[in-house]
MIKOL-810992 format. One record per residue: residue number from 0; x, y, z of N, C-alpha, C, O in turn. Coordinates in steps of 0.001 Angstrom, whole numbers, plus 500000, padded with zeros to 6 digits. Layout:
// MIKOL-810992
SITE pos     nu     nv     nw    cau    cav    caw     cu     cv     cw     ou     ov     ow
SITE NUM      X      Y      Z      X      Y      Z      X      Y      Z      X      Y      Z
...
//
This chain:
// MIKOL-810992
SITE pos     nu     nv     nw    cau    cav    caw     cu     cv     cw     ou     ov     ow
SITE   0 495286 487308 506934 494243 488164 506382 494894 489407 505785 495746 490037 506412
SITE   1 494490 489747 504588 495031 490902 503896 493884 491754 503366 493448 491551 502233
SITE   2 493381 492706 504159 492297 493547 503666 492746 494384 502467 493700 495154 502574
SITE   3 492070 494239 501336 492339 495065 500163 491528 496339 500332 490307 496285 500481
SITE   4 492198 497482 500310 491499 498740 500551 491335 499582 499295 490610 500577 499310
SITE   5 492000 499198 498204 491850 499946 496960 492378 499102 495803 493181 498189 495991
SITE   6 491906 499430 494610 492346 498762 493381 492436 499810 492271 491647 500753 492205
SITE   7 493410 499610 491419 493538 500456 490233 494205 499606 489163 495421 499411 489175
SITE   8 493398 499105 488240 493931 498190 487236 494549 496975 487921 493889 496318 488727
SITE   9 495804 496670 487611 496445 495497 488217 496975 495744 489624 497462 494814 490268
SITE  10 496890 496986 490114 497428 497336 491426 496396 497071 492517 495230 497443 492385
SITE  11 496833 496428 493590 496001 496182 494772 496697 496820 495967 497886 496596 496195
SITE  12 495951 497614 496727 496485 498266 497916 495927 497531 499120 494714 497373 499257
SITE  13 496820 497083 499989 496382 496292 501139 497317 496460 502310 498382 497067 502199
SITE  14 496904 495913 503431 497808 495771 504566 497570 494407 505171 496546 493768 504928
SITE  15 498528 493975 505959 498441 492667 506599 497862 492838 507994 498213 493781 508704
SITE  16 496993 491946 508382 496288 492055 509659 497241 492042 510852 496896 492560 511914
SITE  17 498418 491466 510700 499356 491407 511827 500421 492498 511753 501413 492432 512479
SITE  18 500236 493501 510889 501190 494618 510818 501154 495385 512126 500089 495602 512703
SITE  19 502319 495789 512583 502372 496565 513823 503336 497726 513716 503723 498307 514730
SITE  20 503719 498063 512533 504625 499184 512312 503806 500454 512152 502576 500407 512175
SITE  21 504482 501594 511988 503710 502808 511671 502873 502580 510413 503192 501704 509610
SITE  22 501810 503357 510236 500895 503143 509111 501615 503087 507761 502432 503945 507426
SITE  23 501282 502053 507010 501849 501845 505680 500907 500936 504898 500010 500312 505464
SITE  24 501126 500877 503605 500375 499958 502762 501346 499144 501928 502486 499540 501685
SITE  25 500859 498008 501504 501567 497167 500547 500804 497287 499242 499578 497174 499221
SITE  26 501512 497510 498176 500889 497560 496859 501450 496395 496063 502659 496274 495865
SITE  27 500548 495549 495618 500958 494373 494859 500351 494459 493459 499267 495006 493257
SITE  28 501084 493904 492512 500610 493861 491137 499975 492502 490914 500618 491469 491095
SITE  29 498717 492509 490523 497960 491273 490327 498655 490387 489291 499153 490860 488269
SITE  30 498671 489109 489588 499228 488151 488648 500713 487931 488794 501323 487232 487985
SITE  31 501296 488513 489808 502728 488328 489995 503093 488376 491453 502274 488729 492302
SITE  32 504294 488027 491733 504794 488054 493100 505655 489299 493273 506805 489231 493707
SITE  33 505059 490442 492919 505788 491698 492930 504989 492744 493673 503759 492732 493641
SITE  34 505681 493650 494341 504988 494706 495047 505949 495646 495735 507163 495571 495548
SITE  35 505386 496533 496533 506210 497457 497306 505464 497823 498586 504265 497583 498733
SITE  36 506218 498409 499496 505676 498871 500774 505937 500368 500849 507053 500828 500608
SITE  37 504887 501127 501189 504993 502579 501227 504444 503093 502556 503336 502742 502962
SITE  38 505238 503929 503226 504794 504570 504471 503721 505592 504134 503848 506319 503149
SITE  39 502672 505656 504933 501602 506607 504663 501966 508025 505089 501499 508985 504476
SITE  40 502775 508174 506107 503227 509503 506511 504435 509866 505660 505564 509477 505958
SITE  41 504180 510610 504606 505243 511044 503718 505249 510352 502368 505926 510810 501447
SITE  42 504513 509260 502228 504457 508497 500978 505848 508092 500508 506161 508162 499320
SITE  43 506675 507669 501454 508037 507240 501142 508074 505741 500902 507388 504973 501576
SITE  44 508873 505340 499943 509055 503933 499635 509875 503271 500736 510969 503731 501064
SITE  45 509352 502206 501299 510067 501440 502315 510791 500251 501697 511927 499944 502061
SITE  46 510125 499588 500762 510711 498385 500150 510112 498196 498755 508929 498452 498532
SITE  47 510941 497750 497835 510484 497436 496486 510849 495991 496184 512015 495604 496268
SITE  48 509860 495211 495839 510075 493808 495482 509749 493598 494005 508668 493126 493652
SITE  49 510697 493954 493163 510657 493655 491730 509702 494507 490898 509333 494094 489798
SITE  50 509290 495677 491380 508488 496562 490545 509407 497407 489671 510543 497702 490042
SITE  51 508900 497785 488517 509654 498691 487653 509602 500101 488254 508808 500379 489152
SITE  52 510445 500960 487751 510443 502350 488210 509078 502978 487969 508584 503721 488818
SITE  53 508462 502695 486832 507141 503246 486516 506085 502719 487487 505196 503468 487894
SITE  54 506169 501451 487860 505195 500880 488796 505375 501466 490195 504394 501692 490903
SITE  55 506615 501712 490592 506860 502347 491892 506298 503760 491883 505649 504177 492843
SITE  56 506542 504500 490805 506009 505856 490711 504487 505840 490778 503896 506651 491491
SITE  57 503845 504936 490053 502386 504813 490083 501912 504502 491503 500916 505062 491961
SITE  58 502619 503617 492196 502260 503243 493567 502355 504435 494505 501451 504672 495306
SITE  59 503436 505180 494410 503613 506365 495258 502533 507399 494941 501976 508011 495853
SITE  60 502236 507596 493667 501176 508545 493286 499824 508119 493860 499052 508961 494317
SITE  61 499537 506815 493838 498282 506320 494412 498202 506646 495896 497152 507058 496389
SITE  62 499307 506461 496608 499321 506743 498039 499153 508242 498284 498392 508642 499165
SITE  63 499844 509059 497529 499711 510505 497702 498271 510957 497467 497749 511781 498219
SITE  64 497633 510425 496434 496272 510834 496083 495220 510308 497057 494154 510905 497202
SITE  65 495515 509197 497722 494507 508539 498574 494955 508393 500024 494399 507581 500764
SITE  66 495933 509156 500428 496529 509007 501757 495483 509033 502870 495502 508171 503749
SITE  67 494582 509997 502846 493581 510110 503914 492689 508872 503965 492390 508361 505044
SITE  68 492274 508400 502817 491440 507188 502737 492192 505977 503298 491618 505178 504038
SITE  69 493466 505842 502948 494257 504702 503417 494516 504788 504919 494467 503775 505616
SITE  70 494792 505999 505422 494985 506167 506868 493705 505843 507636 493748 505223 508699
SITE  71 492579 506265 507092 491299 505965 507744 491080 504444 507807 490653 503916 508833
SITE  72 491371 503763 506723 491229 502314 506703 492190 501661 507693 491804 500736 508408
SITE  73 493425 502128 507739 494431 501595 508672 493937 501744 510102 493869 500766 510847
SITE  74 493590 502975 510488 493180 503230 511877 491862 502527 512198 491673 502059 513320
SITE  75 490960 502447 511241 489707 501728 511474 489930 500258 511735 489246 499669 512573
SITE  76 490873 499653 511037 491135 498232 511191 491935 497933 512460 491614 496996 513190
SITE  77 492965 498718 512719 493864 498417 513831 493422 499011 515172 494027 498708 516200
SITE  78 492381 499848 515182 491938 500422 516460 491007 499490 517221 490733 499715 518400
SITE  79 490518 498446 516559 489580 497519 517232 490292 496612 518209 489655 495779 518854
//
């Protein structure tokens, strides 16, 4: 299960139901097998899987702008 918590054009922000690390999101680009993982505390890039520099920057900006919303979704999902 991969709850999608946000969308922006081809970007999908999600997390995996079996994640057990500190809060983070996966951002995937629709139509491809590409994405990245970003820690929510600090908006630091954890892993990049074939995104361009511009796509990574866009992903980090999305996390910075929506951090509170993403943390709320993370804690709401994993606190049950």
